[in-house]
TORVOFI-85366 format. One record per residue (C-alpha): residue number from 0; residue in three letters; x, y, z. Coordinates in steps of 0.001 Angstrom, whole numbers, plus 524288, in hexadecimal, padded with zeros to 5 digits. Layout:
BEGIN
rec seq->NUM, type->ALA, x->X, y->Y, z->Z
...
END
This chain:
BEGIN
rec seq->0, type->UNK, x->2F48E, y->84839, z->9661E
rec seq->1, type->UNK, x->2FC9E, y->84C98, z->970FD
rec seq->2, type->UNK, x->308B5, y->8557E, z->96E60
rec seq->3, type->UNK, x->31526, y->84EEF, z->9725F
rec seq->4, type->UNK, x->31C83, y->85B2D, z->975EE
rec seq->5, type->UNK, x->3126F, y->864BF, z->979CC
rec seq->6, type->UNK, x->31AF3, y->86F9A, z->97F5E
rec seq->7, type->UNK, x->32566, y->8778A, z->978EC
rec seq->8, type->UNK, x->331C9, y->87D21, z->98040
rec seq->9, type->UNK, x->32ACA, y->889FB, z->98483
rec seq->10, type->UNK, x->31F7A, y->8823C, z->98AA2
rec seq->11, type->UNK, x->32848, y->87922, z->99159
rec seq->12, type->UNK, x->330AB, y->883F8, z->996C0
rec seq->13, type->UNK, x->324FF, y->88B98, z->99C68
rec seq->14, type->UNK, x->31F55, y->87ED9, z->9A202
rec seq->15, type->UNK, x->32C3F, y->87C26, z->9A91F
rec seq->16, type->UNK, x->32CF2, y->88A23, z->9ADD4
rec seq->17, type->UNK, x->31FA1, y->88980, z->9B353
rec seq->18, type->UNK, x->3224A, y->87C32, z->9BA01
rec seq->19, type->UNK, x->31719, y->87615, z->9B1CD
rec seq->20, type->UNK, x->31EBA, y->86C66, z->9A8E1
rec seq->21, type->UNK, x->317EF, y->860BD, z->9ADA1
rec seq->22, type->UNK, x->309FE, y->8672E, z->9ACD2
rec seq->23, type->UNK, x->30CD3, y->86C47, z->99F78
rec seq->24, type->UNK, x->3115D, y->85E6C, z->99A84
rec seq->25, type->UNK, x->3046B, y->85881, z->9A017
rec seq->26, type->UNK, x->2FBEA, y->862C4, z->99A00
rec seq->27, type->UNK, x->302FE, y->862C1, z->98D5D
rec seq->28, type->UNK, x->2FD4E, y->85575, z->98A8B
rec seq->29, type->UNK, x->2F193, y->85BF6, z->9852C
rec seq->30, type->UNK, x->2F881, y->8617D, z->979BB
rec seq->31, type->UNK, x->2F55B, y->85ABF, z->96CAB
rec seq->32, type->UNK, x->2F78C, y->85C3D, z->95E95
rec seq->33, type->UNK, x->2E946, y->85ABD, z->95AF2
rec seq->34, type->UNK, x->2DBAD, y->85F2E, z->95F4D
rec seq->35, type->UNK, x->2D3E8, y->85519, z->966A5
rec seq->36, type->UNK, x->2C5DB, y->8529D, z->96262
rec seq->37, type->UNK, x->2BFE9, y->85A63, z->96E5B
rec seq->38, type->UNK, x->2C886, y->8661A, z->96B87
rec seq->39, type->UNK, x->2C4CF, y->86629, z->95D3E
rec seq->40, type->UNK, x->2B653, y->867E2, z->9616C
rec seq->41, type->UNK, x->2BAA7, y->87227, z->96B5B
rec seq->42, type->UNK, x->2C1CC, y->87A6F, z->96063
rec seq->43, type->UNK, x->2B541, y->87A5A, z->957D9
rec seq->44, type->UNK, x->2AD4A, y->87FC3, z->962E9
rec seq->45, type->UNK, x->2B4C3, y->88C13, z->964BE
rec seq->46, type->UNK, x->2B202, y->89A25, z->95FD2
rec seq->47, type->UNK, x->2BFD6, y->89F2C, z->962D7
rec seq->48, type->UNK, x->2CDB0, y->89B0E, z->961EC
rec seq->49, type->UNK, x->2DA36, y->8A1F7, z->966CF
rec seq->50, type->UNK, x->2E559, y->8A18F, z->95C7D
rec seq->51, type->UNK, x->2F40B, y->8A3F0, z->95E1C
rec seq->52, type->UNK, x->2FBFB, y->8A7D5, z->951AF
rec seq->53, type->UNK, x->30938, y->8ADA9, z->94E7D
rec seq->54, type->UNK, x->30BAF, y->8B924, z->945A5
rec seq->55, type->UNK, x->31713, y->8BABD, z->93BC5
rec seq->56, type->UNK, x->31EDE, y->8C1BB, z->94668
rec seq->57, type->UNK, x->31D64, y->8B5BE, z->94F9E
rec seq->58, type->UNK, x->3145D, y->8BD87, z->95840
rec seq->59, type->UNK, x->30983, y->8B608, z->95E6A
rec seq->60, type->UNK, x->2FB5D, y->8B980, z->95DFC
rec seq->61, type->UNK, x->2EEF9, y->8B4AD, z->96486
rec seq->62, type->UNK, x->2E1A4, y->8B509, z->95E8A
rec seq->63, type->UNK, x->2D396, y->8B109, z->960D6
rec seq->64, type->UNK, x->2CB73, y->8AC50, z->9560A
rec seq->65, type->UNK, x->2BC24, y->8AB37, z->9573F
rec seq->66, type->UNK, x->2B2E0, y->8A3D3, z->94E90
rec seq->67, type->UNK, x->2A651, y->89BF4, z->94DEE
rec seq->68, type->UNK, x->2A674, y->88F4F, z->9559F
rec seq->69, type->UNK, x->2ACF0, y->88550, z->94C92
rec seq->70, type->UNK, x->2B56F, y->88EF5, z->9458B
rec seq->71, type->UNK, x->2C0E2, y->88688, z->9499F
rec seq->72, type->UNK, x->2C00D, y->877B8, z->94882
rec seq->73, type->UNK, x->2C988, y->86CA9, z->94958
rec seq->74, type->UNK, x->2CA3A, y->86637, z->93BF7
rec seq->75, type->UNK, x->2D179, y->85B06, z->942C4
rec seq->76, type->UNK, x->2D9B3, y->858C9, z->94E57
rec seq->77, type->UNK, x->2E521, y->86039, z->94866
rec seq->78, type->UNK, x->2DF50, y->86BA7, z->9418A
rec seq->79, type->UNK, x->2D62A, y->87709, z->94442
rec seq->80, type->UNK, x->2CE54, y->87ED8, z->939FB
rec seq->81, type->UNK, x->2CA43, y->88D18, z->93C0B
rec seq->82, type->UNK, x->2BEA4, y->891CC, z->933C0
rec seq->83, type->UNK, x->2C1B8, y->8A05F, z->93346
rec seq->84, type->UNK, x->2B47E, y->8A36B, z->92C54
rec seq->85, type->UNK, x->2AE09, y->8A06D, z->93960
rec seq->86, type->UNK, x->2B732, y->8A8B0, z->94196
rec seq->87, type->UNK, x->2B853, y->8B741, z->944D7
rec seq->88, type->UNK, x->2C514, y->8BBA9, z->93DFD
rec seq->89, type->UNK, x->2CC17, y->8C68D, z->94419
rec seq->90, type->UNK, x->2D47B, y->8CC54, z->9386E
rec seq->91, type->UNK, x->2DD15, y->8D44B, z->94213
rec seq->92, type->UNK, x->2E20D, y->8C812, z->94952
rec seq->93, type->UNK, x->2F038, y->8C515, z->9460D
rec seq->94, type->UNK, x->2ECAD, y->8B69F, z->945E8
rec seq->95, type->UNK, x->2E89C, y->8B6B0, z->93769
rec seq->96, type->UNK, x->2F5AD, y->8BC20, z->932E8
rec seq->97, type->UNK, x->2FD57, y->8B3D4, z->93CE2
rec seq->98, type->UNK, x->2F8B2, y->8A6C5, z->9377F
rec seq->99, type->UNK, x->2FC1A, y->8AA9A, z->929A2
rec seq->100, type->UNK, x->30A5A, y->8AA5F, z->92D82
rec seq->101, type->UNK, x->30AE2, y->8A102, z->93912
rec seq->102, type->UNK, x->3025B, y->894FC, z->9397E
rec seq->103, type->UNK, x->30466, y->89271, z->9485C
rec seq->104, type->UNK, x->2F7A7, y->893EB, z->94FFC
rec seq->105, type->UNK, x->2F35D, y->89190, z->95DBD
rec seq->106, type->UNK, x->2E4FC, y->88FD0, z->9609A
rec seq->107, type->UNK, x->2DD51, y->8904C, z->96D09
rec seq->108, type->UNK, x->2CF77, y->88BB7, z->96D2C
rec seq->109, type->UNK, x->2C92E, y->89166, z->979AD
rec seq->110, type->UNK, x->2BADD, y->88F5D, z->97E80
rec seq->111, type->UNK, x->2BA59, y->899C1, z->988A9
rec seq->112, type->UNK, x->2AD56, y->895EE, z->98DDB
rec seq->113, type->UNK, x->2B221, y->88822, z->991C0
rec seq->114, type->UNK, x->2C087, y->88B9A, z->99437
rec seq->115, type->UNK, x->2C506, y->88155, z->98A5D
rec seq->116, type->UNK, x->2D037, y->883BC, z->9813D
rec seq->117, type->UNK, x->2D84A, y->87CCD, z->97731
rec seq->118, type->UNK, x->2E513, y->880A0, z->970C2
rec seq->119, type->UNK, x->2E8C0, y->87CF3, z->96345
rec seq->120, type->UNK, x->2F5FB, y->88087, z->95CDE
rec seq->121, type->UNK, x->2F98D, y->87E73, z->94ED2
rec seq->122, type->UNK, x->2FBBD, y->883D6, z->9416E
rec seq->123, type->UNK, x->2F240, y->88B15, z->9394A
rec seq->124, type->UNK, x->2EF10, y->88C91, z->92B32
rec seq->125, type->UNK, x->2E466, y->8945E, z->923DE
rec seq->126, type->UNK, x->2DF2B, y->88C19, z->918B7
rec seq->127, type->UNK, x->2D549, y->896CE, z->9154A
rec seq->128, type->UNK, x->2D15F, y->8A48F, z->919EC
rec seq->129, type->UNK, x->2C715, y->89ED3, z->92271
rec seq->130, type->UNK, x->2CE69, y->892D8, z->927B0
rec seq->131, type->UNK, x->2D996, y->890AC, z->9314A
rec seq->132, type->UNK, x->2DF24, y->882C5, z->93396
rec seq->133, type->UNK, x->2E6CA, y->87F71, z->93FFB
rec seq->134, type->UNK, x->2EFD2, y->87381, z->93FF0
rec seq->135, type->UNK, x->2F067, y->86EFF, z->94DE1
rec seq->136, type->UNK, x->2FDC6, y->86DA0, z->954EE
rec seq->137, type->UNK, x->2F947, y->86E0B, z->9637A
rec seq->138, type->UNK, x->2EBE8, y->86D12, z->969D2
rec seq->139, type->UNK, x->2E95D, y->86D38, z->978C6
rec seq->140, type->UNK, x->2DEA9, y->8717A, z->98237
rec seq->141, type->UNK, x->2E174, y->87BAD, z->98D1A
rec seq->142, type->UNK, x->2DC77, y->87CA4, z->99AA4
rec seq->143, type->UNK, x->2D0F4, y->885DD, z->99D75
rec seq->144, type->UNK, x->2D72A, y->88EBB, z->9A707
rec seq->145, type->UNK, x->2D694, y->89D81, z->9A6EC
rec seq->146, type->UNK, x->2CBF2, y->89DBB, z->99CAD
rec seq->147, type->UNK, x->2C06E, y->8A72B, z->99E5A
rec seq->148, type->UNK, x->2B411, y->8A16F, z->99988
rec seq->149, type->UNK, x->2AD4C, y->8A8BF, z->98EA7
rec seq->150, type->UNK, x->2A2DB, y->8A5D2, z->98411
rec seq->151, type->UNK, x->2A56F, y->8AA23, z->97671
rec seq->152, type->UNK, x->29B84, y->8AA95, z->96B45
rec seq->153, type->UNK, x->2A0BC, y->8AD73, z->95D8D
rec seq->154, type->UNK, x->2961E, y->8B406, z->954B5
rec seq->155, type->UNK, x->29A2E, y->8B463, z->9462A
rec seq->156, type->UNK, x->29668, y->8C1CD, z->942B1
rec seq->157, type->UNK, x->2A1C2, y->8CC69, z->941F5
rec seq->158, type->UNK, x->2AFEA, y->8CA2E, z->93F30
rec seq->159, type->UNK, x->2BAB7, y->8CFD5, z->9473D
rec seq->160, type->UNK, x->2C01F, y->8D7CF, z->93C25
rec seq->161, type->UNK, x->2B311, y->8DE84, z->93A86
rec seq->162, type->UNK, x->2B3FB, y->8E4AB, z->948D6
rec seq->163, type->UNK, x->2C0C9, y->8ED1D, z->9493B
rec seq->164, type->UNK, x->2CE99, y->8EDE7, z->944EC
rec seq->165, type->UNK, x->2DA0B, y->8E8C7, z->94DD3
rec seq->166, type->UNK, x->2E106, y->8F11B, z->957D1
rec seq->167, type->UNK, x->2EF65, y->8EE4D, z->95A16
rec seq->168, type->UNK, x->2FAF8, y->8F303, z->961C5
rec seq->169, type->UNK, x->306E0, y->8EFA8, z->9694D
rec seq->170, type->UNK, x->303D7, y->8F4DE, z->976BD
rec seq->171, type->UNK, x->2F724, y->8F284, z->97E7F
rec seq->172, type->UNK, x->2EF82, y->8FE24, z->981B4
rec seq->173, type->UNK, x->2E599, y->8FF99, z->98CF3
rec seq->174, type->UNK, x->2DA4D, y->8F9BE, z->98573
rec seq->175, type->UNK, x->2E19A, y->8ED1F, z->98155
rec seq->176, type->UNK, x->2E874, y->8EC63, z->98EFB
rec seq->177, type->UNK, x->2DB10, y->8ECDB, z->995AE
rec seq->178, type->UNK, x->2D563, y->8E26D, z->98C5E
rec seq->179, type->UNK, x->2E094, y->8D9E9, z->9903E
rec seq->180, type->UNK, x->2DFA0, y->8DC59, z->99E79
rec seq->181, type->UNK, x->2D12C, y->8D98B, z->99E94
rec seq->182, type->UNK, x->2D2A2, y->8CCC9, z->99754
rec seq->183, type->UNK, x->2D10A, y->8BF4C, z->99DA8
rec seq->184, type->UNK, x->2D4E3, y->8B822, z->991D0
rec seq->185, type->UNK, x->2DEAA, y->8B8AD, z->986FA
rec seq->186, type->UNK, x->2E5DB, y->8AF28, z->97DA4
rec seq->187, type->UNK, x->2F443, y->8AD75, z->97AF5
rec seq->188, type->UNK, x->2FBC1, y->8A7A4, z->96F5D
rec seq->189, type->UNK, x->3093B, y->8A314, z->96FD7
rec seq->190, type->UNK, x->3127B, y->89BE3, z->966EB
rec seq->191, type->UNK, x->31E29, y->89292, z->96602
rec seq->192, type->UNK, x->32656, y->890EA, z->959C2
rec seq->193, type->UNK, x->323BD, y->8827E, z->95807
rec seq->194, type->UNK, x->31807, y->87FCB, z->96007
rec seq->195, type->UNK, x->30F0D, y->889C1, z->95A3D
rec seq->196, type->UNK, x->3061C, y->8945A, z->95F34
rec seq->197, type->UNK, x->2FD79, y->892A7, z->96B67
rec seq->198, type->UNK, x->2F157, y->89A45, z->96FD0
rec seq->199, type->UNK, x->2ED11, y->89A39, z->97E3C
rec seq->200, type->UNK, x->2E3CF, y->8A0A3, z->987A4
rec seq->201, type->UNK, x->2E66A, y->8A92A, z->993A6
rec seq->202, type->UNK, x->2DBE7, y->8ADC2, z->99D3B
rec seq->203, type->UNK, x->2DA14, y->8B332, z->9AAFF
rec seq->204, type->UNK, x->2D24C, y->8BD80, z->9B201
rec seq->205, type->UNK, x->2D141, y->8CAC1, z->9AAE3
rec seq->206, type->UNK, x->2DE3A, y->8D13C, z->9ADBD
rec seq->207, type->UNK, x->2E668, y->8C531, z->9AD70
rec seq->208, type->UNK, x->2EE56, y->8CB46, z->9A270
rec seq->209, type->UNK, x->2F5BC, y->8D6C6, z->9A727
rec seq->210, type->UNK, x->2F96D, y->8E226, z->99DD3
rec seq->211, type->UNK, x->3063E, y->8E608, z->9A2F4
rec seq->212, type->UNK, x->307E9, y->8F13E, z->99901
rec seq->213, type->UNK, x->30431, y->8F408, z->98AFC
rec seq->214, type->UNK, x->30D3A, y->8E913, z->985FF
rec seq->215, type->UNK, x->30D13, y->8DEB7, z->99041
rec seq->216, type->UNK, x->302F7, y->8D54E, z->99583
rec seq->217, type->UNK, x->305A7, y->8CC43, z->9A1A5
rec seq->218, type->UNK, x->2FE27, y->8BF9B, z->9A1BA
rec seq->219, type->UNK, x->2FE29, y->8B5AE, z->9ACE7
rec seq->220, type->UNK, x->2FFEF, y->8A6FE, z->9A9C9
rec seq->221, type->UNK, x->2F727, y->89ECC, z->9B186
rec seq->222, type->UNK, x->2F86D, y->8908B, z->9B487
rec seq->223, type->UNK, x->2F3CC, y->88851, z->9A95E
rec seq->224, type->UNK, x->2F678, y->87AF2, z->9A223
rec seq->225, type->UNK, x->30570, y->87B8D, z->9A42A
rec seq->226, type->UNK, x->307C7, y->87A6F, z->995D1
rec seq->227, type->UNK, x->30BE6, y->888E5, z->9943C
rec seq->228, type->UNK, x->309AD, y->88944, z->985A1
rec seq->229, type->UNK, x->308D1, y->8983F, z->9855F
rec seq->230, type->UNK, x->313CA, y->89B52, z->98E2E
rec seq->231, type->UNK, x->31BB9, y->8907D, z->98820
rec seq->232, type->UNK, x->31ABC, y->8977B, z->97B6D
rec seq->233, type->UNK, x->31E62, y->8A465, z->98176
rec seq->234, type->UNK, x->32B14, y->89DFA, z->98742
rec seq->235, type->UNK, x->32FE8, y->89C2A, z->979BE
rec seq->236, type->UNK, x->32854, y->8A617, z->971C4
rec seq->237, type->UNK, x->3237D, y->8B22D, z->97952
rec seq->238, type->UNK, x->31AA9, y->8B6FE, z->96E5A
rec seq->239, type->UNK, x->30CAE, y->8B643, z->971AC
rec seq->240, type->UNK, x->2FF6B, y->8BB24, z->96D9F
rec seq->241, type->UNK, x->2F3BD, y->8BED4, z->97698
rec seq->242, type->UNK, x->2E546, y->8C1BE, z->97386
rec seq->243, type->UNK, x->2DB4E, y->8C783, z->97CC6
rec seq->244, type->UNK, x->2CC62, y->8C763, z->97927
rec seq->245, type->UNK, x->2C3A7, y->8D289, z->97D5A
rec seq->246, type->UNK, x->2B738, y->8CA20, z->97EAD
rec seq->247, type->UNK, x->2AE7F, y->8D5A5, z->98022
rec seq->248, type->UNK, x->2B2B2, y->8DDBE, z->97496
rec seq->249, type->UNK, x->2B6C8, y->8D1DE, z->96B7E
rec seq->250, type->UNK, x->2C4F4, y->8D745, z->96A38
rec seq->251, type->UNK, x->2D165, y->8CFA3, z->96974
rec seq->252, type->UNK, x->2DEB2, y->8D526, z->96E04
rec seq->253, type->UNK, x->2EA9D, y->8CE22, z->9689A
rec seq->254, type->UNK, x->2F883, y->8CFB9, z->96DE2
rec seq->255, type->UNK, x->3055D, y->8CA5E, z->96944
rec seq->256, type->UNK, x->311AF, y->8CB67, z->970D6
rec seq->257, type->UNK, x->31B46, y->8C3EA, z->97958
rec seq->258, type->UNK, x->31973, y->8BCFD, z->98640
rec seq->259, type->UNK, x->322EB, y->8BB28, z->9914F
rec seq->260, type->UNK, x->32079, y->8B169, z->99C2F
rec seq->261, type->UNK, x->322CB, y->8B5D7, z->9AA5F
rec seq->262, type->UNK, x->32509, y->8AB5A, z->9B464
rec seq->263, type->UNK, x->323AF, y->8ACDA, z->9C395
rec seq->264, type->UNK, x->31E90, y->8BAAE, z->9C2FA
rec seq->265, type->UNK, x->31A44, y->8C0B2, z->9CF46
rec seq->266, type->UNK, x->30B8B, y->8BF1D, z->9D0A3
rec seq->267, type->UNK, x->305D2, y->8C369, z->9DD26
rec seq->268, type->UNK, x->2F858, y->8C62A, z->9D682
rec seq->269, type->UNK, x->2F7D2, y->8B873, z->9D21C
rec seq->270, type->UNK, x->2F542, y->8BC28, z->9C355
rec seq->271, type->UNK, x->2FBD7, y->8B00D, z->9BEEF
rec seq->272, type->UNK, x->2F3D9, y->8A653, z->9C6AD
rec seq->273, type->UNK, x->2FFFA, y->8A28C, z->9CE4B
rec seq->274, type->UNK, x->30885, y->89EF9, z->9C33C
rec seq->275, type->UNK, x->31093, y->8AB5A, z->9C312
rec seq->276, type->UNK, x->31199, y->8AA9B, z->9B46C
rec seq->277, type->UNK, x->30ED3, y->8B5CF, z->9AB22
rec seq->278, type->UNK, x->311AB, y->8B9C1, z->99D37
rec seq->279, type->UNK, x->3138C, y->8C6DD, z->9987D
rec seq->280, type->UNK, x->30EE9, y->8C9DB, z->98A51
rec seq->281, type->UNK, x->3159D, y->8D48C, z->9836F
rec seq->282, type->UNK, x->30C5E, y->8DAF1, z->97961
rec seq->283, type->UNK, x->3123A, y->8DD80, z->96BF1
rec seq->284, type->UNK, x->3063E, y->8DEFD, z->96407
rec seq->285, type->UNK, x->2F763, y->8DF15, z->96611
rec seq->286, type->UNK, x->2EB0D, y->8DE33, z->95D7E
rec seq->287, type->UNK, x->2DD11, y->8E0F3, z->961A5
rec seq->288, type->UNK, x->2D18B, y->8DD0E, z->95924
rec seq->289, type->UNK, x->2C36E, y->8D881, z->95913
rec seq->290, type->UNK, x->2C0D9, y->8CA26, z->95A6F
rec seq->291, type->UNK, x->2B299, y->8C7C1, z->95521
rec seq->292, type->UNK, x->2A640, y->8CF94, z->95687
rec seq->293, type->UNK, x->29EB4, y->8C32E, z->95801
rec seq->294, type->UNK, x->2A55C, y->8BDFA, z->96496
rec seq->295, type->UNK, x->29D59, y->8BD99, z->970C8
rec seq->296, type->UNK, x->2A3C8, y->8BABE, z->97E05
rec seq->297, type->UNK, x->29DBA, y->8B705, z->98B1D
rec seq->298, type->UNK, x->2A653, y->8B6A6, z->9975B
rec seq->299, type->UNK, x->2A3A4, y->8AB67, z->9A047
rec seq->300, type->UNK, x->2ADE4, y->8AAAE, z->9AB48
rec seq->301, type->UNK, x->2BC66, y->8ABB5, z->9AEAD
rec seq->302, type->UNK, x->2C4B7, y->89F61, z->9B09E
rec seq->303, type->UNK, x->2C4FA, y->89B60, z->9BEE3
rec seq->304, type->UNK, x->2D3AF, y->8991D, z->9BCA9
rec seq->305, type->UNK, x->2D6FB, y->8A764, z->9BA6B
rec seq->306, type->UNK, x->2DFF7, y->8ADDA, z->9C4AA
rec seq->307, type->UNK, x->2D9A2, y->8BA25, z->9C9A7
rec seq->308, type->UNK, x->2DC2B, y->8C6A2, z->9C230
rec seq->309, type->UNK, x->2E439, y->8D240, z->9C6A8
rec seq->310, type->UNK, x->2E17F, y->8E00F, z->9C170
rec seq->311, type->UNK, x->2EC4F, y->8E563, z->9B8D8
rec seq->312, type->UNK, x->2F33C, y->8F197, z->9BD2F
rec seq->313, type->UNK, x->2F6F0, y->8F4A8, z->9AF63
rec seq->314, type->UNK, x->2E967, y->8F55B, z->9A899
rec seq->315, type->UNK, x->2E54F, y->90191, z->9ADD1
rec seq->316, type->UNK, x->2F22F, y->908C7, z->9AA2F
rec seq->317, type->UNK, x->2F1B2, y->90261, z->99C9B
rec seq->318, type->UNK, x->2E39B, y->906F6, z->99A21
rec seq->319, type->UNK, x->2E764, y->91489, z->99E6C
rec seq->320, type->UNK, x->2F2F6, y->91564, z->995F8
rec seq->321, type->UNK, x->2ECA1, y->90F81, z->98A5F
rec seq->322, type->UNK, x->2F9A9, y->90BBE, z->98487
rec seq->323, type->UNK, x->2FA8C, y->90C14, z->9756F
END
C-alpha cells in the first residue's frame, strides 16, 4: 500500500532547494508500507544486506551483514526474518549493541551484479540469539545509477571474529585514508526522529570521495531520483554513519560522525557531475574489522553513469604524514 505522506520536512526542504519538488513527488509514489511479492523473492536471493542503526548516544552507524542465500526472507509483506545462524557475525560491529537499545533499523538489499536495490526501513526485534525480525514501515526500489557491478560468493567456513580484533580511532591515518580514496563504493546510514533509519548506496570512480584531512571527507552528490532521503535526513539530523568495504582484503571500515551539505560549490573539475552539491563528513569515530573469511568478490565493470575521477591532492600528504 502506498504511503500517503512519503516525505518529511527535511526531504521536502532539500527537494525545494534543489528545484526538484515535482520530480520528488512523482518518484515518491513508489514508497509503500509493505513488500510486494517480486521484492520478497529478491530479498531471499541476496547474500548481503546493508544495515543502518543508532547507538545509545544517538550516533548513526552503517554495517554490512553477509550470509548464505536465503538467510533473510520475507515472512509476509510486512515483516522480514534474519536467520543469523546462516550469517557471518562480526562481533566488533556496533550494530549488535545498537539494536539492543534502539529498535530502529534501515536495510538496503543490493545485488551489485545486476545493479538492483531495495530499501526497507522499520523496527527490529530479536526473538532469539539466532534470529532478527524486522517490522516494515517503508519499502521502495532505487535506481541503478552509480553501482559498480561485482559478483560475490559467500562460503560458510570461517567467522569474522576468528580473523582479527578490531582497530579503532578518531582520526584517519594514511592507511585508512588510502582505502577511502581508492574506493568506488560505500554505504551511508542516516536517521530521522519520527521516520526512522535509512541505509543507502554511494558510488563513483575510484577517488570520488576526497579525504580533505584526517577528520574530514568530501563527497559529491550526483543527480538521482530527486527524493533526497539521505540529504533530507542530514537537513534535520546531521549524524551519519559510513561503511567502506575493502573487497580484496575482506575488511570493513565503519565511521560515525556528522554531515554538512554544501550547495553551489565551485566545481571546475566536474566532480559532482554538474550538480555542484557536496557534503562534508566530519569523522568522530571509526572502527576497522574483518568481514568474513569466506567472501569472494569478482569485479565486473564500473557504472556508465559515473562522472570521471579526479586524483586527490591530499592522499600523498596523508600517506606521508601517517596521521595517528
